[in-house]
Legacy VTK file of the C-alpha trace (Angstrom):
# vtk DataFile Version 3.0
C-alpha trace
ASCII
DATASET POLYDATA
POINTS 301 float
-28.038 173.745 87.089
-25.042 173.802 89.434
-23.611 171.893 92.318
-20.821 173.228 94.468
-18.701 171.213 96.776
-16.352 172.923 99.390
-14.175 170.960 101.607
-11.490 172.858 103.372
-8.388 171.144 104.467
-8.692 168.842 107.312
-8.260 170.397 110.573
-5.022 169.665 112.009
-4.762 168.310 115.458
-4.063 170.624 118.422
-0.698 168.869 118.990
0.440 169.955 115.332
-0.148 173.324 116.079
1.633 173.202 119.426
4.757 171.436 117.931
4.743 174.273 115.167
4.440 177.079 117.746
7.361 175.565 119.935
9.455 174.980 116.719
8.671 178.404 115.389
9.596 180.159 118.872
12.883 178.343 119.073
13.914 179.015 115.390
12.933 182.667 115.395
14.514 183.563 118.789
17.732 181.766 117.818
17.772 183.335 114.514
18.348 186.827 116.400
21.230 185.379 118.313
22.849 184.048 115.317
22.542 187.372 113.350
23.996 189.372 116.259
26.946 186.741 116.340
27.412 186.759 112.528
27.922 190.549 112.529
30.077 190.621 115.693
32.375 187.886 114.323
32.323 188.873 110.769
31.288 185.566 109.606
29.676 185.114 106.152
28.947 181.426 106.777
27.054 182.114 110.105
25.468 185.055 108.411
24.186 182.888 105.443
22.942 180.277 108.108
21.076 183.063 109.866
19.501 184.154 106.870
18.481 180.513 106.129
17.036 180.130 109.491
15.131 183.428 108.966
13.469 181.932 105.934
12.796 178.608 107.982
11.115 180.779 110.612
8.914 182.352 107.933
8.165 178.767 106.569
7.172 177.611 109.912
5.074 180.696 110.768
3.384 180.102 107.293
2.721 176.468 108.206
1.203 177.623 111.525
-0.899 180.345 109.903
-2.220 177.718 107.569
-3.398 175.545 110.327
-4.990 178.433 112.297
-6.761 179.876 109.255
-7.916 176.235 108.125
-9.898 176.391 111.489
-11.214 179.707 111.112
-14.714 180.355 109.387
-14.976 184.044 107.801
-18.368 185.577 109.182
-18.111 188.827 107.218
-19.288 187.352 104.006
-16.600 189.036 102.118
-13.962 186.393 101.993
-15.765 183.547 100.396
-12.573 181.489 100.064
-11.329 182.388 103.533
-7.813 183.608 103.939
-5.925 180.778 102.235
-4.120 182.989 99.780
-2.124 184.564 102.638
0.063 181.506 102.703
0.686 182.047 98.991
1.685 185.634 99.380
3.896 184.619 102.460
5.463 181.863 100.275
6.361 184.472 97.534
8.036 186.791 100.209
9.882 183.828 101.690
11.399 183.187 98.095
12.339 186.790 97.695
13.822 186.772 101.054
15.791 183.538 100.170
17.217 185.085 96.945
18.248 188.315 98.838
20.235 186.375 101.386
21.874 183.946 99.176
22.809 186.700 96.638
24.246 188.901 99.320
26.268 185.997 100.844
27.639 185.047 97.294
28.535 188.553 96.357
30.257 189.222 99.772
32.138 186.144 99.674
33.483 186.785 96.199
34.986 190.206 97.657
36.700 188.346 100.430
38.427 185.659 98.414
41.363 188.061 97.668
41.683 189.286 101.156
39.625 187.238 103.807
39.179 189.112 107.197
40.026 187.616 110.395
37.240 185.437 111.910
36.254 185.244 115.575
35.955 181.436 115.055
35.340 180.857 118.830
32.049 182.540 119.261
31.206 181.381 115.657
31.813 177.786 116.588
29.623 177.945 119.793
26.685 179.609 118.170
26.678 177.434 115.114
26.795 174.169 117.522
23.788 175.836 119.330
21.901 176.458 116.183
22.402 172.808 115.131
20.931 171.887 118.587
17.864 174.119 117.984
17.288 172.492 114.572
17.687 169.129 115.944
14.789 169.879 118.598
12.781 171.157 115.784
13.520 168.008 113.671
12.395 165.905 116.634
9.253 168.046 117.320
8.193 167.897 113.676
9.210 164.377 112.492
6.090 162.463 113.490
3.694 165.256 112.127
5.415 164.993 108.714
3.930 161.596 108.141
0.201 162.779 109.094
0.281 166.164 107.135
1.465 167.761 104.030
1.514 170.952 105.695
3.604 169.621 108.588
5.954 167.881 106.024
6.754 171.435 104.489
7.628 172.805 107.847
9.638 169.411 108.596
11.631 169.961 105.448
12.293 173.490 106.274
14.137 172.406 109.548
16.101 169.598 107.873
17.381 171.983 105.325
18.688 174.385 108.001
20.162 171.453 109.618
22.427 171.378 106.541
23.297 174.983 106.820
24.285 174.699 110.719
26.482 171.785 109.607
28.238 174.096 107.047
28.801 176.877 109.416
30.125 174.635 112.196
32.617 172.986 109.384
33.636 176.584 108.344
34.215 177.553 112.056
36.337 174.237 112.742
38.485 174.852 109.571
39.291 178.551 110.465
39.909 177.654 114.263
42.073 174.544 113.938
43.384 174.447 110.361
43.933 178.241 110.085
42.132 178.224 106.577
40.696 181.520 106.304
38.886 180.833 102.928
36.693 178.378 104.654
34.254 181.150 105.961
33.531 182.386 102.321
33.729 179.048 100.666
30.924 177.696 103.072
29.035 180.908 102.600
28.903 180.421 98.755
27.920 176.718 99.269
25.083 177.697 101.645
24.072 180.362 99.198
24.043 178.179 96.262
22.231 175.581 98.323
19.467 178.090 98.875
18.827 179.508 95.422
17.397 176.646 93.674
14.945 176.097 96.650
14.127 179.842 96.395
13.351 179.499 92.615
11.123 176.498 93.223
9.144 178.225 95.848
8.851 181.468 94.099
7.695 179.680 91.024
5.174 177.518 92.829
3.782 180.640 94.389
3.477 182.767 91.345
1.800 179.851 89.450
-0.918 179.835 92.179
-1.301 183.751 92.030
-1.833 183.828 88.225
-4.242 180.903 88.648
-2.333 178.517 86.384
-3.510 174.930 86.229
-1.548 172.495 88.764
1.774 171.177 87.259
0.657 167.534 87.810
-2.691 167.804 86.233
-3.311 167.290 82.320
-6.267 169.603 81.542
-7.056 167.996 78.209
-7.103 164.420 79.913
-9.559 165.903 82.530
-11.698 167.394 79.686
-11.766 163.827 78.052
-12.646 162.166 81.342
-15.698 164.345 81.753
-16.872 163.967 78.281
-16.848 160.260 78.771
-19.317 160.332 81.402
-22.747 158.893 80.305
-24.967 161.633 79.055
-22.200 164.053 78.533
-21.841 165.323 74.803
-19.475 168.180 75.478
-17.554 170.304 77.887
-16.568 174.087 77.854
-15.467 176.848 80.286
-13.202 174.224 81.891
-11.029 175.939 84.503
-8.612 174.419 86.985
-6.401 176.295 89.597
-4.921 175.956 92.858
-6.478 178.226 95.508
-3.579 177.360 98.048
-1.159 174.526 98.666
-3.141 171.051 98.846
-6.290 172.657 97.560
-7.063 172.701 93.883
-10.477 173.878 92.550
-12.285 173.637 89.264
-15.223 174.913 87.497
-16.832 173.534 84.153
-20.099 173.544 82.028
-21.045 170.082 80.940
-23.296 169.820 77.942
-26.011 167.217 78.600
-27.813 165.080 75.989
-31.426 166.523 76.138
-33.775 164.305 78.050
-31.000 162.740 79.969
-31.259 163.129 83.966
-28.656 165.646 85.248
-28.364 164.247 88.632
-26.091 161.141 87.797
-23.965 163.437 85.885
-23.471 165.843 88.627
-22.539 162.774 91.028
-20.355 161.210 88.348
-18.501 164.211 87.705
-17.902 165.208 91.374
-16.776 161.679 92.026
-14.486 161.685 89.163
-12.833 164.994 90.055
-12.418 163.905 93.592
-11.154 160.448 93.179
-8.942 160.744 89.991
-7.829 164.273 90.243
-8.006 165.081 93.976
-10.400 168.132 93.383
-12.842 168.278 96.326
-14.202 171.680 95.440
-15.849 171.852 92.014
-18.621 173.995 90.522
-20.392 172.100 87.789
-23.049 173.610 85.497
-25.146 171.214 83.581
-26.871 172.363 80.420
-28.876 170.614 77.783
-27.341 170.529 74.470
-30.173 172.462 72.787
-29.071 175.498 74.982
-27.488 178.189 73.191
-25.360 181.253 74.095
-23.472 179.727 77.016
-20.307 179.077 75.004
-20.155 182.885 73.985
-17.479 184.282 76.089
-16.892 188.161 75.928
-13.673 188.274 77.746
LINES 1 302
301 0 1 2 3 4 5 6 7 8 9 10 11 12 13 14 15 16 17 18 19 20 21 22 23 24 25 26 27 28 29 30 31 32 33 34 35 36 37 38 39 40 41 42 43 44 45 46 47 48 49 50 51 52 53 54 55 56 57 58 59 60 61 62 63 64 65 66 67 68 69 70 71 72 73 74 75 76 77 78 79 80 81 82 83 84 85 86 87 88 89 90 91 92 93 94 95 96 97 98 99 100 101 102 103 104 105 106 107 108 109 110 111 112 113 114 115 116 117 118 119 120 121 122 123 124 125 126 127 128 129 130 131 132 133 134 135 136 137 138 139 140 141 142 143 144 145 146 147 148 149 150 151 152 153 154 155 156 157 158 159 160 161 162 163 164 165 166 167 168 169 170 171 172 173 174 175 176 177 178 179 180 181 182 183 184 185 186 187 188 189 190 191 192 193 194 195 196 197 198 199 200 201 202 203 204 205 206 207 208 209 210 211 212 213 214 215 216 217 218 219 220 221 222 223 224 225 226 227 228 229 230 231 232 233 234 235 236 237 238 239 240 241 242 243 244 245 246 247 248 249 250 251 252 253 254 255 256 257 258 259 260 261 262 263 264 265 266 267 268 269 270 271 272 273 274 275 276 277 278 279 280 281 282 283 284 285 286 287 288 289 290 291 292 293 294 295 296 297 298 299 300
């Protein structure tokens, strides 16, 4: 006997999608301007910030795609879990892009410490200030939604992180222009790169854990097993699997061994309520079997 509960993530409000779309458009458009200016001025700090802005644009796009996907129903019958995993694949691509940008900035900066090139600090400063303005607009757009949705909170943190990169690029431009310190550009490029790398590692690790279907970091599987066994009428638990389908959506499947003669309906209800209230697992497939049944624990893979 089995019971499945599927609850997709709550549909985000239309205003969330609009705010994300505006923020994404601003960041993606200005990213192109920043890349072109970074190449024209030979500024590594600006190039690092442009790369960071590129990953922010991807992060905002992922958040927008997640909202869109969550509101779409697959009618083909082939994608029974929808398109939620696309968000995780995009997150892994985001992490690889972050590592590439940070690695390039750090390696290139190391070669410039011996003989720093002349930087066109004027255009660099103007574009860096404009970039800060774009990020401030994005921050204002997403700030309120961050309190209402975890998905929006992730996008909000992307913009906040890029604010720091923009401030670094402005600082480098000011030091080069008014203090004549040519090393400011590679120094801030390295600083931005080192700021990006831990973030890339955490993002990539989280994406890979989802793709290999590891149990969520914050969930103790043995504790969950003990909680299920403590349900009245349950004498054993096997084939317990817990994994993350996509961000904010953990799922589980489990076989519950029931004392013969016990009513399975309360067991199903109690187990479902336990998973939902204590472990935030709203999608669970539960199979209840009497303790006299044989063969279910024999796994051939």
